[in-house]
C-alpha positions in Angstrom: -38.7 131.1 104.1 -41.9 132.1 102.1 -43.9 135.1 103.4 -47.1 136.8 102.3 -47.1 140.5 102.8 -48.4 143.7 101.1 -45.6 145.5 99.3 -45.8 149.1 97.9 -46.0 149.2 94.1 -42.9 151.4 93.8 -40.8 148.8 95.6 -41.6 146.1 93.1 -39.4 145.8 89.9 -40.1 143.6 86.9 -37.6 140.8 86.3 -35.1 141.8 83.6 -35.1 138.3 82.2 -38.8 137.6 82.1 -39.2 135.4 79.0 -42.6 136.8 78.2 -42.0 140.1 76.4 -45.5 140.7 75.2 -48.1 140.8 78.0 -51.0 141.2 75.5 -54.1 143.4 76.0 -54.5 144.2 79.8 -57.6 146.4 79.5 -60.1 143.9 80.9 -57.8 142.7 83.6 -57.1 146.3 84.7 -60.9 147.0 84.9 -61.4 143.8 87.0 -58.6 144.8 89.4 -60.1 148.3 89.6 -63.5 146.9 90.7 -62.4 143.8 92.7 -58.7 144.5 93.7 -55.9 142.0 93.3 -57.5 138.5 93.8 -54.3 136.5 93.5 -50.9 137.3 95.1 -47.7 138.0 93.2 -44.5 136.0 93.8 -41.3 138.1 94.4 -37.7 137.6 95.5 -35.7 140.1 97.7 -33.6 142.7 95.9 -33.6 144.0 92.3 -31.4 144.8 89.3 -31.1 148.4 88.0 -30.9 149.3 84.3 -27.1 148.6 84.3 -27.7 145.2 85.8 -26.3 146.3 89.1 -28.0 144.3 92.0 -29.5 146.1 95.0 -30.5 144.1 98.1 -33.4 146.4 99.1 -36.9 146.2 97.5 -38.1 143.3 95.4 -38.1 141.7 92.0 -41.3 140.2 90.4 -41.1 136.5 89.6 -44.7 135.5 88.9 -47.6 137.8 88.1 -46.2 140.2 85.5 -49.6 140.7 83.8 -51.4 141.3 87.2 -48.6 143.7 88.2 -48.8 145.8 84.9 -52.7 145.7 84.9 -52.6 146.9 88.5 -50.4 149.9 87.6 -53.1 150.8 85.0 -55.7 150.5 87.7 -53.6 152.8 90.1 -53.0 150.0 92.6 -50.6 151.3 95.3 -49.7 147.9 97.0 -49.8 144.3 96.1 -50.2 141.1 98.1 -46.9 139.2 97.6 -45.4 135.9 98.5 -41.7 136.4 99.1 -39.4 133.5 98.1 -35.8 133.5 99.3 -32.7 131.6 98.3 -33.5 131.0 94.6 -30.6 130.8 92.2 -30.8 132.7 88.8 -31.4 129.4 87.0 -34.3 128.6 89.4 -35.8 132.1 88.9 -35.8 131.9 85.1 -37.0 128.3 85.3 -39.9 129.3 87.5 -41.0 132.1 85.2 -40.7 129.9 82.1 -42.7 127.0 83.6 -45.4 129.5 84.8 -45.5 131.1 81.4 -45.6 127.9 79.5 -49.0 127.0 81.1 -50.6 130.1 79.6 -53.0 129.5 76.7 -52.5 133.0 75.3 -48.7 132.6 74.9 -47.7 133.0 71.2 -45.9 130.2 69.4 -42.7 132.2 69.1 -42.8 133.0 72.9 -43.3 129.3 73.6 -40.4 128.4 71.4 -38.1 130.9 72.9 -39.1 129.8 76.4 -38.4 126.1 75.7 -35.0 127.1 74.3 -34.2 129.1 77.4 -35.1 126.1 79.6 -32.8 123.9 77.5 -30.1 126.5 77.9 -30.6 126.3 81.6 -29.9 122.6 81.6 -33.4 121.0 81.3 -33.8 118.1 78.9 -36.7 117.7 76.5 -38.1 115.2 78.9 -37.8 117.6 81.8 -39.6 120.3 79.9 -42.4 118.0 78.9 -42.9 116.9 82.5 -42.9 120.5 83.8 -45.2 122.0 81.1 -47.5 119.2 80.2 -46.6 119.4 76.5 -45.5 116.2 74.7 -41.9 115.7 73.9 -42.6 115.9 70.2 -44.3 119.3 70.7 -41.3 120.5 72.7 -38.9 119.4 69.9 -41.0 121.2 67.4 -41.0 124.4 69.5 -37.2 124.2 69.9 -36.8 124.0 66.1 -39.0 127.1 65.8 -36.7 128.9 68.2 -33.9 128.5 65.8 -35.6 130.8 63.3 -34.8 134.5 63.0 -36.8 136.1 65.8 -37.6 139.4 64.1 -38.8 137.7 60.8 -40.8 135.1 62.7 -42.5 137.8 64.7 -43.2 139.8 61.6 -44.9 136.9 59.8 -46.8 135.8 63.0 -48.1 139.3 63.6 -49.2 139.7 59.9 -52.9 138.6 59.9 -52.8 138.4 56.1 -50.0 135.9 56.2 -51.9 133.4 58.4 -48.9 131.6 59.7 -49.8 128.2 61.2 -47.9 125.5 63.2 -48.4 123.2 60.2 -46.4 125.6 58.0 -43.6 125.8 60.6 -43.5 122.0 60.8 -43.0 121.9 57.1 -40.2 124.5 57.4 -38.6 122.3 60.2 -38.1 119.5 57.7 -35.4 121.6 56.0 -32.0 120.7 57.5 -30.3 124.0 56.9 -31.5 126.7 59.4 -30.1 129.3 57.1 -32.4 128.0 54.3 -35.3 128.0 56.7 -34.8 131.6 57.4 -34.3 132.4 53.7 -37.7 130.8 52.9 -39.4 132.5 55.9 -38.2 135.9 54.7 -39.2 135.3 51.1 -42.6 133.8 51.6 -45.7 136.1 51.2 -48.3 133.8 52.6 -48.8 130.6 54.6 -49.5 128.6 51.4 -46.4 130.0 49.7 -44.2 129.2 52.7 -45.4 125.6 52.8 -44.8 125.2 49.0 -41.4 126.7 49.2 -40.5 124.5 52.2 -41.6 121.3 50.4 -39.6 122.3 47.4 -36.5 123.0 49.5 -36.8 119.6 51.3 -37.0 117.8 48.0 -34.0 119.8 46.8 -32.0 118.8 49.9 -32.9 115.2 49.4 -31.8 115.4 45.7 -28.5 117.0 46.6 -27.8 114.5 49.4 -28.5 111.6 47.0 -26.4 113.2 44.3 -23.5 113.6 46.6 -23.7 110.0 47.8 -23.9 108.6 44.3 -21.0 110.8 43.0 -18.9 109.7 46.0 -19.7 106.1 45.1 -18.8 106.6 41.4 -15.6 108.5 42.2 -14.6 105.7 44.5 -15.1 103.2 41.7 -12.8 105.3 39.5 -15.4 107.1 37.4 -14.6 110.8 37.1 -16.6 113.8 36.1 -17.1 114.1 32.3 -15.4 116.9 30.4 -17.4 119.9 29.4 -17.9 118.7 25.8 -20.0 115.8 27.1 -22.9 118.1 28.1 -23.8 118.8 24.4 -22.3 115.6 23.2 -25.2 113.7 24.8 -27.5 115.4 22.3 -25.2 115.4 19.3 -24.4 111.8 19.4 -20.7 112.1 20.2 -21.3 110.9 23.7 -23.8 108.2 24.9 -25.5 107.3 28.2 -24.8 103.8 29.5 -26.6 104.1 32.9 -28.7 106.8 34.7 -30.5 107.6 37.9 -33.5 109.9 38.5 -32.6 111.9 41.7 -36.3 112.4 42.5 -36.9 108.7 42.8 -35.5 105.9 44.9 -33.6 104.5 42.0 -30.1 103.2 42.4 -27.5 103.4 39.6 -25.8 100.3 38.4 -22.1 100.8 37.9 -20.9 99.2 34.7 -17.4 98.4 33.5 -15.6 101.6 34.5 -13.1 101.9 31.6 -13.8 105.0 29.6 -16.8 105.9 31.7 -17.6 109.3 33.2 -20.4 110.8 35.2 -22.5 113.9 34.5 -25.5 115.6 36.1 -28.3 116.9 33.9 -31.9 117.8 34.7 -32.0 116.2 38.2 -30.4 113.0 36.9 -27.0 111.5 37.1 -25.8 109.8 34.0 -22.8 107.5 33.4 -21.6 108.3 29.9 -18.8 107.4 27.5 -17.5 108.9 24.3 -18.7 107.4 21.0 -15.7 106.4 18.9 -16.6 107.0 15.3 -14.4 106.0 12.4 -13.9 109.0 10.1 -14.9 108.8 6.5 -12.5 110.0 3.9 -14.7 113.1 3.4 -14.6 113.8 7.2 -10.8 113.3 7.3 -10.5 115.8 4.4 -12.7 118.3 6.0 -10.8 118.0 9.3 -7.5 118.5 7.5 -8.9 121.6 5.6 -10.2 123.1 8.9 -6.8 122.7 10.6 -5.2 124.4 7.6 -7.7 127.2 7.6 -7.1 127.9 11.3 -3.3 127.8 10.8 -3.6 130.3 7.8 -5.9 132.6 9.7 -3.5 132.6 12.6 -0.7 133.8 10.3 -2.9 136.5 8.7 -4.0 137.8 12.1 -0.3 138.0 13.2 0.6 140.1 10.1 -2.3 142.5 10.8 -1.4 142.6 14.5 2.1 143.8 13.7 0.6 146.5 11.4 -1.8 147.6 14.1 1.0 148.0 16.7 3.1 150.0 14.2 0.1 152.2 13.4 -0.6 152.9 17.1 3.0 153.9 17.6 2.8 156.3 14.6 -0.2 158.0 16.2 1.7 158.4 19.4 4.5 160.0 17.4 2.0 162.3 15.7 0.6 163.4 19.1 4.2 164.0 20.3 5.0 166.1 17.1 7.6 163.6 15.9 5.9 162.7 12.6 5.4 164.5 9.3 2.9 167.4 9.3 0.5 167.3 6.4 -2.3 169.6 5.7 -4.6 169.2 8.8 -7.8 170.1 7.0 -7.2 167.6 4.3 -6.5 164.9 6.9 -9.7 165.7 8.8 -11.8 165.6 5.6 -10.3 162.2 4.6 -10.9 160.9 8.1 -14.4 162.1 8.2 -15.4 160.4 4.9 -13.9 157.1 6.0 -15.4 157.2 9.5 -18.8 158.0 8.1 -18.5 155.0 5.7 -17.3 152.6 8.5 -19.7 153.9 11.2 -19.6 152.5 14.8 -17.8 155.5 16.2 -18.1 155.8 20.0 -16.4 157.5 22.9 -15.6 154.1 24.3 -13.1 153.6 21.5 -10.9 156.3 23.0 -11.0 154.5 26.4 -10.0 151.3 24.7 -7.1 153.0 22.9 -5.6 154.4 26.0 -6.3 151.5 28.4 -6.3 148.6 26.0 -9.5 147.4 27.9 -13.2 147.5 27.2 -15.1 150.4 28.7 -17.0 148.1 31.1 -13.8 146.6 32.4 -12.2 149.9 33.4 -12.6 151.4 36.8 -13.5 155.1 37.4 -9.8 156.1 37.9 -8.8 154.5 34.6 -11.7 156.2 32.7 -10.9 159.6 34.3 -7.2 159.3 33.3 -8.2 158.4 29.7 -10.7 161.3 29.5 -8.0 163.7 30.6 -5.7 162.5 27.8 -8.6 162.8 25.3 -9.2 166.4 26.3 -5.6 167.3 25.4 -5.9 166.0 21.8 -6.7 168.1 18.8 -9.7 167.2 16.6 -7.4 165.7 14.0 -5.6 163.6 16.6 -9.0 162.3 17.9 -10.1 161.4 14.4 -6.9 159.5 13.8 -7.4 157.5 16.9 -11.0 156.7 15.9 -9.9 155.7 12.5 -7.2 153.4 13.9 -9.6 151.7 16.3 -12.2 151.1 13.6 -9.4 149.7 11.4 -8.4 147.3 14.2 -11.9 145.8 14.2 -11.9 145.0 10.5 -10.4 141.9 8.9 -10.2 141.7 5.0 -11.3 138.1 4.8 -14.4 136.0 5.4 -14.7 132.7 7.4 -13.3 130.6 4.6 -10.4 133.1 4.2 -11.6 134.5 0.9 -10.6 138.1 0.4 -13.2 140.7 1.3 -12.7 143.3 -1.4 -14.9 145.9 0.4 -13.2 145.8 3.8 -9.8 145.4 2.2 -10.4 148.5 0.0 -11.5 150.6 3.0 -8.4 149.6 5.0 -6.2 150.6 2.0 -7.9 154.0 1.9 -7.3 154.4 5.6 -3.6 153.7 5.2 -3.6 156.5 2.6 -4.3 158.9 5.5 -1.4 157.5 7.6 1.0 157.6 4.6 0.6 161.4 4.8 2.4 161.1 8.2 5.1 158.9 6.9 3.5 155.4 7.1 5.0 152.6 5.0 4.4 148.9 4.9 7.3 147.2 6.6 6.9 144.0 4.7 5.4 143.0 1.3 3.0 140.6 3.2 1.4 143.5 5.1 0.2 145.1 1.9 -0.7 141.7 0.3 -3.1 141.0 3.1 -4.9 144.2 2.4 -5.0 144.0 -1.4 -6.0 140.3 -1.6 -2.8 139.0 -3.2 -1.5 137.1 -0.2 -0.9 133.4 -0.8 -3.0 132.3 2.2 -6.3 133.6 0.7 -8.6 131.0 -0.9 -9.6 131.7 -4.5 -13.2 131.3 -5.7 -12.2 128.2 -7.7 -11.2 126.5 -4.4 -14.8 125.6 -3.7 -15.5 122.1 -2.5 
């Protein structure tokens, strides 16, 4: 049964689930109450919830009139005229507060959106909400979409006067299917205009991707597979050609031709159906192709010979550090190393890291670097110089692209091996030395020019 009585202010408690969090500026309302008293009663229910959500049957909980109640406290009101409603379920309580709040003209858009969402959560339909609040069903749907946005970000942008957030902007944002993308754009935008532009761009991107996915599925179903990597550049070099294409920004369809030998590729917001151009080689092209294969095979053999030498040289350095190798004059070794290192250049601490870890400096974790540095600290200056010499040697190849002997680099490498010969180095095979002095059979001679 509903009753109207005066209730002491200290016996009235605000509802913990009042959907309206921001009551706005209460100064004028408080002054009006101070002069004229409470002109309209509050609506309360028996009992209240404490801070731990424990329910107490005594006293009362405020249902309608939160602004009047708070303004009254500012005006030092000691008791309020209240209508007591009994027998309301929790759903009915929240629904009543929501419906009452939705009628207010000063309710913010985020508050409206959150309120509509709560009404949906309580079981109301969009049609129910429209009937209760007087808003159109389309407006309700728009507000519900706004409720899906990140609340703190939405509040930040809404409170920022410089941003000038409008409903029109939020409707643009709503057109993006992905809520995650909506929030990403809302966070990144610096103004209302920027938000709208980003939203339109994202919508267009979603449409493109949806169209792209649909077309690719159609092509795959027809037996047309994705083109190999080489086709990306082959389109421009003439080794691949386009037989059909579709602009993903337009309503164009793509006509699927004979599928044999056809592939699909995406480029610059287009889907192309492509095929490889079969060109008959000329005799000159056949000769060049044969020569290139021979060059690669020869280079592979030369690199294998130098790799073996490099591994043996590294082992010799480990023997030197362990005291297992010959012991020449240390000052002479250092002087020879110094001259060669100055001539070759490119000496960095990272070479030590690479020597001990066999990885580049940027690929090593802190533990690996620390372990390598610890080993370096234990080395003598001569041993450090030998490692640097070895690493710089490993980076040099005594041949050019066409496998012509590089006399300068070959000569430097031979001089470097003079240092290691002082510790007992010897060439295990005749080929090792031939690679360095330019007499190996795999080198091209100057007269071999085309």
